PyMOL Python script that loads the backbone (N, CA, C, O; Angstrom):
from pymol import cmd

cmd.read_pdbstr("""\
ATOM      1  N   MET A   1      -3.376  -6.227  21.215  1.00  0.00           N
ATOM      2  CA  MET A   1      -2.683  -6.088  20.105  1.00  0.00           C
ATOM      3  C   MET A   1      -1.358  -5.353  20.427  1.00  0.00           C
ATOM      4  O   MET A   1      -1.315  -4.416  21.223  1.00  0.00           O
ATOM      5  N   GLY A   2      -0.281  -5.831  19.762  1.00  0.00           N
ATOM      6  CA  GLY A   2       1.043  -5.466  20.100  1.00  0.00           C
ATOM      7  C   GLY A   2       1.315  -3.829  19.340  1.00  0.00           C
ATOM      8  O   GLY A   2       0.491  -3.150  18.727  1.00  0.00           O
ATOM      9  N   ALA A   3       2.405  -3.595  19.567  1.00  0.00           N
ATOM     10  CA  ALA A   3       2.975  -2.174  19.225  1.00  0.00           C
ATOM     11  C   ALA A   3       3.071  -2.257  17.802  1.00  0.00           C
ATOM     12  O   ALA A   3       2.634  -1.333  17.116  1.00  0.00           O
ATOM     13  N   ILE A   4       3.596  -3.269  17.285  1.00  0.00           N
ATOM     14  CA  ILE A   4       3.887  -3.470  15.594  1.00  0.00           C
ATOM     15  C   ILE A   4       2.452  -3.447  15.045  1.00  0.00           C
ATOM     16  O   ILE A   4       2.139  -2.650  14.161  1.00  0.00           O
ATOM     17  N   ALA A   5       1.601  -4.305  15.559  1.00  0.00           N
ATOM     18  CA  ALA A   5       0.367  -4.545  14.925  1.00  0.00           C
ATOM     19  C   ALA A   5      -0.362  -3.164  14.929  1.00  0.00           C
ATOM     20  O   ALA A   5      -0.855  -2.694  13.904  1.00  0.00           O
ATOM     21  N   GLU A   6      -0.398  -2.573  16.085  1.00  0.00           N
ATOM     22  CA  GLU A   6      -1.083  -1.168  16.219  1.00  0.00           C
ATOM     23  C   GLU A   6      -0.626   0.022  15.129  1.00  0.00           C
ATOM     24  O   GLU A   6      -1.363   0.803  14.529  1.00  0.00           O
ATOM     25  N   GLY A   7       0.971  -0.108  15.066  1.00  0.00           N
ATOM     26  CA  GLY A   7       1.462   0.594  14.165  1.00  0.00           C
ATOM     27  C   GLY A   7       1.026   0.391  12.653  1.00  0.00           C
ATOM     28  O   GLY A   7       0.805   1.340  11.900  1.00  0.00           O
ATOM     29  N   PHE A   8       0.931  -0.850  12.312  1.00  0.00           N
ATOM     30  CA  PHE A   8       0.518  -1.419  11.051  1.00  0.00           C
ATOM     31  C   PHE A   8      -1.083  -0.870  10.703  1.00  0.00           C
ATOM     32  O   PHE A   8      -1.382  -0.298   9.655  1.00  0.00           O
ATOM     33  N   VAL A   9      -1.867  -1.124  11.624  1.00  0.00           N
ATOM     34  CA  VAL A   9      -3.267  -0.725  11.502  1.00  0.00           C
ATOM     35  C   VAL A   9      -3.283   0.819  11.365  1.00  0.00           C
ATOM     36  O   VAL A   9      -4.061   1.317  10.552  1.00  0.00           O
ATOM     37  N   ALA A  10      -2.526   1.551  12.059  1.00  0.00           N
ATOM     38  CA  ALA A  10      -2.769   3.109  11.987  1.00  0.00           C
ATOM     39  C   ALA A  10      -2.099   3.380  10.828  1.00  0.00           C
ATOM     40  O   ALA A  10      -2.468   4.465  10.378  1.00  0.00           O
ATOM     41  N   TYR A  11      -1.079   2.727  10.005  1.00  0.00           N
ATOM     42  CA  TYR A  11      -0.635   3.003   8.742  1.00  0.00           C
ATOM     43  C   TYR A  11      -1.620   2.634   7.528  1.00  0.00           C
ATOM     44  O   TYR A  11      -1.646   3.254   6.465  1.00  0.00           O
ATOM     45  N   ALA A  12      -2.373   1.602   7.827  1.00  0.00           N
ATOM     46  CA  ALA A  12      -3.428   0.960   6.829  1.00  0.00           C
ATOM     47  C   ALA A  12      -4.659   1.758   7.086  1.00  0.00           C
ATOM     48  O   ALA A  12      -5.573   1.572   6.282  1.00  0.00           O
ATOM     49  N   GLN A  13      -4.843   2.528   7.958  1.00  0.00           N
ATOM     50  CA  GLN A  13      -6.338   3.098   8.209  1.00  0.00           C
ATOM     51  C   GLN A  13      -6.882   3.989   7.085  1.00  0.00           C
ATOM     52  O   GLN A  13      -8.090   3.956   6.846  1.00  0.00           O
ATOM     53  N   PRO A  14      -6.037   4.810   6.358  1.00  0.00           N
ATOM     54  CA  PRO A  14      -6.649   5.370   5.186  1.00  0.00           C
ATOM     55  C   PRO A  14      -7.308   4.392   4.322  1.00  0.00           C
ATOM     56  O   PRO A  14      -8.395   4.746   3.864  1.00  0.00           O
ATOM     57  N   LEU A  15      -6.833   3.133   3.979  1.00  0.00           N
ATOM     58  CA  LEU A  15      -7.399   2.260   3.200  1.00  0.00           C
ATOM     59  C   LEU A  15      -8.528   1.448   3.829  1.00  0.00           C
ATOM     60  O   LEU A  15      -9.466   1.003   3.167  1.00  0.00           O
ATOM     61  N   LEU A  16      -8.388   1.282   5.118  1.00  0.00           N
ATOM     62  CA  LEU A  16      -9.470   0.670   5.768  1.00  0.00           C
ATOM     63  C   LEU A  16     -10.942   1.469   5.921  1.00  0.00           C
ATOM     64  O   LEU A  16     -12.083   1.010   5.974  1.00  0.00           O
ATOM     65  N   ASP A  17     -10.484   2.754   5.968  1.00  0.00           N
ATOM     66  CA  ASP A  17     -11.522   3.583   6.096  1.00  0.00           C
ATOM     67  C   ASP A  17     -12.519   3.574   4.822  1.00  0.00           C
ATOM     68  O   ASP A  17     -13.715   3.860   4.867  1.00  0.00           O
ATOM     69  N   GLN A  18     -11.713   3.151   3.569  1.00  0.00           N
ATOM     70  CA  GLN A  18     -12.593   3.132   2.286  1.00  0.00           C
ATOM     71  C   GLN A  18     -13.284   1.924   2.189  1.00  0.00           C
ATOM     72  O   GLN A  18     -13.926   1.815   1.144  1.00  0.00           O
ATOM     73  N   THR A  19     -13.352   0.863   3.065  1.00  0.00           N
ATOM     74  CA  THR A  19     -13.971  -0.357   2.899  1.00  0.00           C
ATOM     75  C   THR A  19     -15.453  -0.205   3.524  1.00  0.00           C
ATOM     76  O   THR A  19     -15.845   0.786   4.141  1.00  0.00           O
ATOM     77  N   ASP A  20     -16.156  -1.297   3.268  1.00  0.00           N
ATOM     78  CA  ASP A  20     -17.365  -1.400   3.823  1.00  0.00           C
ATOM     79  C   ASP A  20     -17.410  -2.338   5.022  1.00  0.00           C
ATOM     80  O   ASP A  20     -18.507  -2.810   5.322  1.00  0.00           O
ATOM     81  N   GLY A  21     -16.398  -2.639   5.697  1.00  0.00           N
ATOM     82  CA  GLY A  21     -16.274  -3.407   6.701  1.00  0.00           C
ATOM     83  C   GLY A  21     -16.046  -4.770   6.558  1.00  0.00           C
ATOM     84  O   GLY A  21     -15.549  -5.452   7.455  1.00  0.00           O
ATOM     85  N   SER A  22     -16.417  -5.240   5.375  1.00  0.00           N
ATOM     86  CA  SER A  22     -16.344  -6.592   5.212  1.00  0.00           C
ATOM     87  C   SER A  22     -15.183  -7.517   5.355  1.00  0.00           C
ATOM     88  O   SER A  22     -14.139  -6.965   5.008  1.00  0.00           O
ATOM     89  N   GLU A  23     -15.035  -8.722   5.748  1.00  0.00           N
ATOM     90  CA  GLU A  23     -13.799  -9.342   5.630  1.00  0.00           C
ATOM     91  C   GLU A  23     -12.945  -9.249   4.483  1.00  0.00           C
ATOM     92  O   GLU A  23     -11.748  -8.983   4.587  1.00  0.00           O
ATOM     93  N   ALA A  24     -13.625  -9.498   3.199  1.00  0.00           N
ATOM     94  CA  ALA A  24     -13.105  -9.487   2.023  1.00  0.00           C
ATOM     95  C   ALA A  24     -12.212  -8.019   1.778  1.00  0.00           C
ATOM     96  O   ALA A  24     -11.005  -7.946   1.546  1.00  0.00           O
ATOM     97  N   GLN A  25     -13.042  -7.058   1.885  1.00  0.00           N
ATOM     98  CA  GLN A  25     -12.427  -5.739   1.714  1.00  0.00           C
ATOM     99  C   GLN A  25     -11.423  -5.401   2.794  1.00  0.00           C
ATOM    100  O   GLN A  25     -10.417  -4.809   2.403  1.00  0.00           O
ATOM    101  N   LEU A  26     -11.511  -5.650   3.980  1.00  0.00           N
ATOM    102  CA  LEU A  26     -10.572  -5.488   5.152  1.00  0.00           C
ATOM    103  C   LEU A  26      -9.222  -6.213   4.523  1.00  0.00           C
ATOM    104  O   LEU A  26      -8.176  -5.570   4.432  1.00  0.00           O
ATOM    105  N   ASN A  27      -9.300  -7.410   4.151  1.00  0.00           N
ATOM    106  CA  ASN A  27      -8.168  -8.230   3.776  1.00  0.00           C
ATOM    107  C   ASN A  27      -7.426  -7.725   2.532  1.00  0.00           C
ATOM    108  O   ASN A  27      -6.220  -7.906   2.364  1.00  0.00           O
ATOM    109  N   LYS A  28      -8.252  -7.059   1.642  1.00  0.00           N
ATOM    110  CA  LYS A  28      -7.725  -6.475   0.472  1.00  0.00           C
ATOM    111  C   LYS A  28      -7.073  -5.100   0.909  1.00  0.00           C
ATOM    112  O   LYS A  28      -6.013  -4.787   0.366  1.00  0.00           O
ATOM    113  N   ALA A  29      -7.620  -4.278   1.829  1.00  0.00           N
ATOM    114  CA  ALA A  29      -7.072  -3.169   2.090  1.00  0.00           C
ATOM    115  C   ALA A  29      -5.706  -3.416   2.741  1.00  0.00           C
ATOM    116  O   ALA A  29      -4.688  -2.783   2.460  1.00  0.00           O
ATOM    117  N   PHE A  30      -5.800  -4.453   3.684  1.00  0.00           N
ATOM    118  CA  PHE A  30      -4.322  -4.893   4.562  1.00  0.00           C
ATOM    119  C   PHE A  30      -3.244  -5.261   3.451  1.00  0.00           C
ATOM    120  O   PHE A  30      -2.095  -4.823   3.509  1.00  0.00           O
ATOM    121  N   THR A  31      -3.662  -6.033   2.510  1.00  0.00           N
ATOM    122  CA  THR A  31      -2.915  -6.682   1.346  1.00  0.00           C
ATOM    123  C   THR A  31      -2.190  -5.545   0.681  1.00  0.00           C
ATOM    124  O   THR A  31      -0.967  -5.569   0.546  1.00  0.00           O
ATOM    125  N   ILE A  32      -2.976  -4.504   0.246  1.00  0.00           N
ATOM    126  CA  ILE A  32      -2.425  -3.355  -0.469  1.00  0.00           C
ATOM    127  C   ILE A  32      -1.525  -2.492   0.364  1.00  0.00           C
ATOM    128  O   ILE A  32      -0.572  -1.841  -0.064  1.00  0.00           O
ATOM    129  N   SER A  33      -1.972  -2.571   1.704  1.00  0.00           N
ATOM    130  CA  SER A  33      -1.142  -1.645   2.598  1.00  0.00           C
ATOM    131  C   SER A  33       0.175  -2.314   2.789  1.00  0.00           C
ATOM    132  O   SER A  33       1.163  -1.591   2.919  1.00  0.00           O
ATOM    133  N   GLN A  34       0.305  -3.579   2.822  1.00  0.00           N
ATOM    134  CA  GLN A  34       1.553  -4.399   2.918  1.00  0.00           C
ATOM    135  C   GLN A  34       2.458  -4.133   1.817  1.00  0.00           C
ATOM    136  O   GLN A  34       3.653  -3.870   1.949  1.00  0.00           O
ATOM    137  N   LEU A  35       1.841  -4.213   0.756  1.00  0.00           N
ATOM    138  CA  LEU A  35       2.574  -3.888  -0.512  1.00  0.00           C
ATOM    139  C   LEU A  35       3.232  -2.580  -0.410  1.00  0.00           C
ATOM    140  O   LEU A  35       4.433  -2.360  -0.567  1.00  0.00           O
ATOM    141  N   CYS A  36       2.179  -1.620  -0.090  1.00  0.00           N
ATOM    142  CA  CYS A  36       2.927  -0.089  -0.068  1.00  0.00           C
ATOM    143  C   CYS A  36       3.845  -0.010   0.878  1.00  0.00           C
ATOM    144  O   CYS A  36       4.860   0.620   0.581  1.00  0.00           O
ATOM    145  N   PHE A  37       3.754  -0.613   2.261  1.00  0.00           N
ATOM    146  CA  PHE A  37       4.665  -0.649   3.204  1.00  0.00           C
ATOM    147  C   PHE A  37       6.013  -1.223   2.631  1.00  0.00           C
ATOM    148  O   PHE A  37       7.075  -0.661   2.897  1.00  0.00           O
ATOM    149  N   ASN A  38       5.968  -2.181   1.960  1.00  0.00           N
ATOM    150  CA  ASN A  38       7.014  -3.120   1.641  1.00  0.00           C
ATOM    151  C   ASN A  38       7.753  -2.255   0.384  1.00  0.00           C
ATOM    152  O   ASN A  38       8.982  -2.319   0.336  1.00  0.00           O
ATOM    153  N   LEU A  39       7.137  -1.558  -0.494  1.00  0.00           N
ATOM    154  CA  LEU A  39       7.742  -0.826  -1.489  1.00  0.00           C
ATOM    155  C   LEU A  39       8.379   0.554  -0.883  1.00  0.00           C
ATOM    156  O   LEU A  39       9.306   1.100  -1.481  1.00  0.00           O
ATOM    157  N   ALA A  40       7.870   1.068   0.271  1.00  0.00           N
ATOM    158  CA  ALA A  40       8.431   2.051   0.800  1.00  0.00           C
ATOM    159  C   ALA A  40       9.801   1.799   1.586  1.00  0.00           C
ATOM    160  O   ALA A  40      10.608   2.685   1.866  1.00  0.00           O
ATOM    161  N   LEU A  41       9.935   0.375   1.909  1.00  0.00           N
ATOM    162  CA  LEU A  41      11.227   0.106   2.406  1.00  0.00           C
ATOM    163  C   LEU A  41      12.433   0.065   1.273  1.00  0.00           C
ATOM    164  O   LEU A  41      13.635   0.178   1.513  1.00  0.00           O
ATOM    165  N   LEU A  42      11.909  -0.096   0.178  1.00  0.00           N
ATOM    166  CA  LEU A  42      12.857  -0.209  -1.093  1.00  0.00           C
ATOM    167  C   LEU A  42      13.635   1.250  -1.233  1.00  0.00           C
ATOM    168  O   LEU A  42      13.013   2.284  -0.992  1.00  0.00           O
ATOM    169  N   PRO A  43      14.818   1.275  -1.575  1.00  0.00           N
ATOM    170  CA  PRO A  43      15.324   2.496  -2.239  1.00  0.00           C
ATOM    171  C   PRO A  43      14.539   3.237  -3.192  1.00  0.00           C
ATOM    172  O   PRO A  43      13.870   2.553  -3.966  1.00  0.00           O
ATOM    173  N   GLU A  44      14.484   4.365  -3.292  1.00  0.00           N
ATOM    174  CA  GLU A  44      13.407   5.137  -4.267  1.00  0.00           C
ATOM    175  C   GLU A  44      13.721   4.569  -5.764  1.00  0.00           C
ATOM    176  O   GLU A  44      12.795   4.346  -6.543  1.00  0.00           O
ATOM    177  N   ASP A  45      14.961   4.368  -6.084  1.00  0.00           N
ATOM    178  CA  ASP A  45      15.156   4.040  -7.433  1.00  0.00           C
ATOM    179  C   ASP A  45      14.811   2.706  -7.743  1.00  0.00           C
ATOM    180  O   ASP A  45      14.945   2.384  -8.924  1.00  0.00           O
ATOM    181  N   ARG A  46      14.360   1.785  -6.879  1.00  0.00           N
ATOM    182  CA  ARG A  46      14.011   0.482  -6.842  1.00  0.00           C
ATOM    183  C   ARG A  46      12.486   0.306  -6.879  1.00  0.00           C
ATOM    184  O   ARG A  46      11.954  -0.691  -7.367  1.00  0.00           O
ATOM    185  N   ARG A  47      11.896   1.210  -6.401  1.00  0.00           N
ATOM    186  CA  ARG A  47      10.379   1.109  -6.209  1.00  0.00           C
ATOM    187  C   ARG A  47       9.595   0.992  -7.449  1.00  0.00           C
ATOM    188  O   ARG A  47       8.624   0.236  -7.460  1.00  0.00           O
ATOM    189  N   ASP A  48       9.960   1.744  -8.612  1.00  0.00           N
ATOM    190  CA  ASP A  48       8.967   1.694  -9.781  1.00  0.00           C
ATOM    191  C   ASP A  48       9.331   0.360 -10.471  1.00  0.00           C
ATOM    192  O   ASP A  48       8.442  -0.149 -11.154  1.00  0.00           O
ATOM    193  N   GLN A  49      10.501  -0.263 -10.385  1.00  0.00           N
ATOM    194  CA  GLN A  49      10.987  -1.370 -10.996  1.00  0.00           C
ATOM    195  C   GLN A  49      10.240  -2.596 -10.214  1.00  0.00           C
ATOM    196  O   GLN A  49       9.857  -3.584 -10.841  1.00  0.00           O
ATOM    197  N   ALA A  50      10.092  -2.491  -9.066  1.00  0.00           N
ATOM    198  CA  ALA A  50       9.239  -3.531  -8.201  1.00  0.00           C
ATOM    199  C   ALA A  50       7.770  -3.563  -8.678  1.00  0.00           C
ATOM    200  O   ALA A  50       7.152  -4.493  -9.195  1.00  0.00           O
ATOM    201  N   LEU A  51       7.379  -2.341  -8.380  1.00  0.00           N
ATOM    202  CA  LEU A  51       5.871  -2.198  -8.848  1.00  0.00           C
ATOM    203  C   LEU A  51       5.538  -2.691 -10.261  1.00  0.00           C
ATOM    204  O   LEU A  51       4.543  -3.378 -10.494  1.00  0.00           O
ATOM    205  N   ARG A  52       6.448  -2.294 -11.221  1.00  0.00           N
ATOM    206  CA  ARG A  52       6.276  -2.935 -12.478  1.00  0.00           C
ATOM    207  C   ARG A  52       6.218  -4.473 -12.658  1.00  0.00           C
ATOM    208  O   ARG A  52       5.460  -5.026 -13.454  1.00  0.00           O
ATOM    209  N   GLU A  53       7.010  -5.051 -11.919  1.00  0.00           N
ATOM    210  CA  GLU A  53       7.307  -6.384 -11.692  1.00  0.00           C
ATOM    211  C   GLU A  53       5.917  -7.091 -11.270  1.00  0.00           C
ATOM    212  O   GLU A  53       5.544  -8.200 -11.652  1.00  0.00           O
ATOM    213  N   MET A  54       5.309  -6.317 -10.502  1.00  0.00           N
ATOM    214  CA  MET A  54       4.176  -6.916  -9.693  1.00  0.00           C
ATOM    215  C   MET A  54       2.845  -6.639 -10.601  1.00  0.00           C
ATOM    216  O   MET A  54       1.801  -7.226 -10.318  1.00  0.00           O
ATOM    217  N   ARG A  55       2.905  -5.823 -11.587  1.00  0.00           N
ATOM    218  CA  ARG A  55       1.699  -5.446 -12.473  1.00  0.00           C
ATOM    219  C   ARG A  55       0.924  -6.609 -12.744  1.00  0.00           C
ATOM    220  O   ARG A  55      -0.231  -6.751 -12.341  1.00  0.00           O
ATOM    221  N   LEU A  56       1.638  -7.560 -13.519  1.00  0.00           N
ATOM    222  CA  LEU A  56       0.868  -8.786 -14.051  1.00  0.00           C
ATOM    223  C   LEU A  56       0.011  -9.297 -12.938  1.00  0.00           C
ATOM    224  O   LEU A  56      -1.203  -9.444 -13.073  1.00  0.00           O
ATOM    225  N   SER A  57       0.715  -9.587 -11.746  1.00  0.00           N
ATOM    226  CA  SER A  57      -0.084 -10.123 -10.585  1.00  0.00           C
ATOM    227  C   SER A  57      -1.196  -9.300 -10.184  1.00  0.00           C
ATOM    228  O   SER A  57      -2.137  -9.849  -9.610  1.00  0.00           O
ATOM    229  N   LEU A  58      -1.222  -8.109 -10.395  1.00  0.00           N
ATOM    230  CA  LEU A  58      -2.258  -7.260  -9.959  1.00  0.00           C
ATOM    231  C   LEU A  58      -3.282  -7.301 -11.012  1.00  0.00           C
ATOM    232  O   LEU A  58      -4.389  -6.912 -10.637  1.00  0.00           O
ATOM    233  N   GLN A  59      -3.190  -7.665 -12.201  1.00  0.00           N
ATOM    234  CA  GLN A  59      -4.273  -7.910 -13.292  1.00  0.00           C
ATOM    235  C   GLN A  59      -5.035  -6.623 -13.522  1.00  0.00           C
ATOM    236  O   GLN A  59      -6.259  -6.614 -13.390  1.00  0.00           O
ATOM    237  N   MET A  60      -4.346  -5.507 -13.871  1.00  0.00           N
ATOM    238  CA  MET A  60      -4.879  -4.245 -14.074  1.00  0.00           C
ATOM    239  C   MET A  60      -4.310  -3.594 -15.518  1.00  0.00           C
ATOM    240  O   MET A  60      -3.109  -3.553 -15.786  1.00  0.00           O
ATOM    241  N   ASN A  61      -5.205  -3.170 -16.266  1.00  0.00           N
ATOM    242  CA  ASN A  61      -4.936  -2.548 -17.596  1.00  0.00           C
ATOM    243  C   ASN A  61      -4.025  -1.209 -17.390  1.00  0.00           C
ATOM    244  O   ASN A  61      -3.876  -0.801 -16.237  1.00  0.00           O
ATOM    245  N   ASP A  62      -3.566  -0.688 -18.200  1.00  0.00           N
ATOM    246  CA  ASP A  62      -2.509   0.534 -18.163  1.00  0.00           C
ATOM    247  C   ASP A  62      -3.334   1.556 -17.253  1.00  0.00           C
ATOM    248  O   ASP A  62      -2.881   1.918 -16.168  1.00  0.00           O
ATOM    249  N   GLU A  63      -4.346   1.927 -17.652  1.00  0.00           N
ATOM    250  CA  GLU A  63      -5.102   3.046 -17.010  1.00  0.00           C
ATOM    251  C   GLU A  63      -5.341   2.733 -15.551  1.00  0.00           C
ATOM    252  O   GLU A  63      -4.982   3.602 -14.756  1.00  0.00           O
ATOM    253  N   GLU A  64      -5.861   1.686 -15.096  1.00  0.00           N
ATOM    254  CA  GLU A  64      -6.131   1.156 -13.791  1.00  0.00           C
ATOM    255  C   GLU A  64      -4.753   1.071 -12.981  1.00  0.00           C
ATOM    256  O   GLU A  64      -4.673   1.373 -11.790  1.00  0.00           O
ATOM    257  N   PHE A  65      -3.746   0.656 -13.708  1.00  0.00           N
ATOM    258  CA  PHE A  65      -2.489   0.553 -12.994  1.00  0.00           C
ATOM    259  C   PHE A  65      -1.951   1.943 -12.522  1.00  0.00           C
ATOM    260  O   PHE A  65      -1.513   2.157 -11.391  1.00  0.00           O
ATOM    261  N   ASP A  66      -2.051   2.963 -13.642  1.00  0.00           N
ATOM    262  CA  ASP A  66      -1.713   4.259 -13.418  1.00  0.00           C
ATOM    263  C   ASP A  66      -2.584   4.939 -12.281  1.00  0.00           C
ATOM    264  O   ASP A  66      -2.151   5.743 -11.455  1.00  0.00           O
ATOM    265  N   ASP A  67      -3.661   4.558 -12.364  1.00  0.00           N
ATOM    266  CA  ASP A  67      -4.522   5.315 -11.154  1.00  0.00           C
ATOM    267  C   ASP A  67      -4.391   4.841 -10.024  1.00  0.00           C
ATOM    268  O   ASP A  67      -4.624   5.594  -9.078  1.00  0.00           O
ATOM    269  N   PHE A  68      -3.946   3.335  -9.736  1.00  0.00           N
ATOM    270  CA  PHE A  68      -3.706   2.553  -8.426  1.00  0.00           C
ATOM    271  C   PHE A  68      -2.403   3.089  -7.868  1.00  0.00           C
ATOM    272  O   PHE A  68      -2.167   3.197  -6.664  1.00  0.00           O
ATOM    273  N   ARG A  69      -1.470   3.459  -8.986  1.00  0.00           N
ATOM    274  CA  ARG A  69      -0.209   3.939  -8.478  1.00  0.00           C
ATOM    275  C   ARG A  69      -0.353   5.307  -7.843  1.00  0.00           C
ATOM    276  O   ARG A  69       0.072   5.578  -6.720  1.00  0.00           O
ATOM    277  N   ARG A  70      -1.052   6.234  -8.732  1.00  0.00           N
ATOM    278  CA  ARG A  70      -1.120   7.676  -8.323  1.00  0.00           C
ATOM    279  C   ARG A  70      -1.940   7.765  -7.118  1.00  0.00           C
ATOM    280  O   ARG A  70      -1.555   8.486  -6.198  1.00  0.00           O
ATOM    281  N   SER A  71      -2.937   7.163  -7.034  1.00  0.00           N
ATOM    282  CA  SER A  71      -4.183   7.405  -6.083  1.00  0.00           C
ATOM    283  C   SER A  71      -3.868   6.760  -4.670  1.00  0.00           C
ATOM    284  O   SER A  71      -4.165   7.292  -3.600  1.00  0.00           O
ATOM    285  N   ILE A  72      -3.160   5.419  -4.829  1.00  0.00           N
ATOM    286  CA  ILE A  72      -2.874   4.794  -3.577  1.00  0.00           C
ATOM    287  C   ILE A  72      -1.513   4.526  -3.304  1.00  0.00           C
ATOM    288  O   ILE A  72      -1.077   4.779  -2.181  1.00  0.00           O
ATOM    289  N   VAL A  73      -0.758   4.031  -4.208  1.00  0.00           N
ATOM    290  CA  VAL A  73       0.678   3.604  -3.607  1.00  0.00           C
ATOM    291  C   VAL A  73       1.396   5.019  -3.442  1.00  0.00           C
ATOM    292  O   VAL A  73       1.890   5.179  -2.327  1.00  0.00           O
ATOM    293  N   VAL A  74       1.538   6.008  -4.281  1.00  0.00           N
ATOM    294  CA  VAL A  74       2.289   7.204  -3.986  1.00  0.00           C
ATOM    295  C   VAL A  74       1.759   7.720  -2.607  1.00  0.00           C
ATOM    296  O   VAL A  74       2.638   7.833  -1.752  1.00  0.00           O
ATOM    297  N   PRO A  75       0.541   8.040  -2.244  1.00  0.00           N
ATOM    298  CA  PRO A  75       0.140   8.453  -1.002  1.00  0.00           C
ATOM    299  C   PRO A  75       0.573   7.456   0.154  1.00  0.00           C
ATOM    300  O   PRO A  75       0.901   7.982   1.218  1.00  0.00           O
ATOM    301  N   MET A  76       0.607   6.128   0.065  1.00  0.00           N
ATOM    302  CA  MET A  76       0.713   5.340   1.176  1.00  0.00           C
ATOM    303  C   MET A  76       2.307   5.003   1.356  1.00  0.00           C
ATOM    304  O   MET A  76       2.788   4.487   2.365  1.00  0.00           O
ATOM    305  N   VAL A  77       3.078   5.418   0.114  1.00  0.00           N
ATOM    306  CA  VAL A  77       4.541   5.566   0.382  1.00  0.00           C
ATOM    307  C   VAL A  77       4.875   6.722   1.203  1.00  0.00           C
ATOM    308  O   VAL A  77       5.668   6.565   2.131  1.00  0.00           O
ATOM    309  N   ARG A  78       4.398   7.788   0.988  1.00  0.00           N
ATOM    310  CA  ARG A  78       4.601   9.135   1.405  1.00  0.00           C
ATOM    311  C   ARG A  78       4.133   8.957   3.152  1.00  0.00           C
ATOM    312  O   ARG A  78       4.801   9.431   4.071  1.00  0.00           O
ATOM    313  N   ARG A  79       3.074   8.309   3.297  1.00  0.00           N
ATOM    314  CA  ARG A  79       2.623   8.097   4.639  1.00  0.00           C
ATOM    315  C   ARG A  79       3.567   7.307   5.408  1.00  0.00           C
ATOM    316  O   ARG A  79       3.862   7.590   6.569  1.00  0.00           O
ATOM    317  N   HIS A  80       4.027   6.352   4.792  1.00  0.00           N
ATOM    318  CA  HIS A  80       5.012   5.341   5.513  1.00  0.00           C
ATOM    319  C   HIS A  80       6.306   6.376   5.760  1.00  0.00           C
ATOM    320  O   HIS A  80       6.922   6.294   6.822  1.00  0.00           O
ATOM    321  N   GLU A  81       6.624   7.176   4.925  1.00  0.00           N
ATOM    322  CA  GLU A  81       7.966   8.065   5.255  1.00  0.00           C
ATOM    323  C   GLU A  81       7.430   8.898   6.442  1.00  0.00           C
ATOM    324  O   GLU A  81       8.125   9.012   7.451  1.00  0.00           O
ATOM    325  N   GLU A  82       6.277   9.453   6.357  1.00  0.00           N
ATOM    326  CA  GLU A  82       5.898  10.466   7.625  1.00  0.00           C
ATOM    327  C   GLU A  82       5.878   9.588   8.793  1.00  0.00           C
ATOM    328  O   GLU A  82       6.443   9.932   9.831  1.00  0.00           O
ATOM    329  N   MET A  83       5.286   8.519   8.689  1.00  0.00           N
ATOM    330  CA  MET A  83       5.061   7.874  10.045  1.00  0.00           C
ATOM    331  C   MET A  83       6.251   7.195  10.761  1.00  0.00           C
ATOM    332  O   MET A  83       6.360   7.265  11.985  1.00  0.00           O
ATOM    333  N   PHE A  84       7.165   6.520   9.968  1.00  0.00           N
ATOM    334  CA  PHE A  84       8.393   5.878  10.094  1.00  0.00           C
ATOM    335  C   PHE A  84       9.483   6.405   9.489  1.00  0.00           C
ATOM    336  O   PHE A  84      10.022   5.715   8.624  1.00  0.00           O
ATOM    337  N   PRO A  85      10.021   7.682   9.794  1.00  0.00           N
ATOM    338  CA  PRO A  85      11.219   8.278   9.275  1.00  0.00           C
ATOM    339  C   PRO A  85      12.279   7.541   9.528  1.00  0.00           C
ATOM    340  O   PRO A  85      12.218   6.772  10.487  1.00  0.00           O
ATOM    341  N   GLN A  86      13.269   7.596   8.872  1.00  0.00           N
ATOM    342  CA  GLN A  86      14.406   6.719   8.790  1.00  0.00           C
ATOM    343  C   GLN A  86      15.647   7.811   9.397  1.00  0.00           C
ATOM    344  O   GLN A  86      16.814   7.429   9.489  1.00  0.00           O
TER     345      GLN A  86
END
""", "prot")
cmd.dss("prot")
cmd.show_as("cartoon", "prot")
cmd.util.cbc("prot")
cmd.orient("prot")
């Protein structure tokens, strides 16, 4: 595995650890990690707007969306900032 792939796997590790190891759950964890990684690359004032625009495709109600944002997106964006400081 190359350095970029290893870095991304390290970034995604908290979400990967929450799976049962099945291909479906690992793919979902990598997809969510990629979403969070990409959000972290946006200027802070654009992140909320981008996430709101994605909300329909996530097919979540208000409560699920708020929980997803608070428990997954925010910590993963912080993780990105710590692992890949600019």
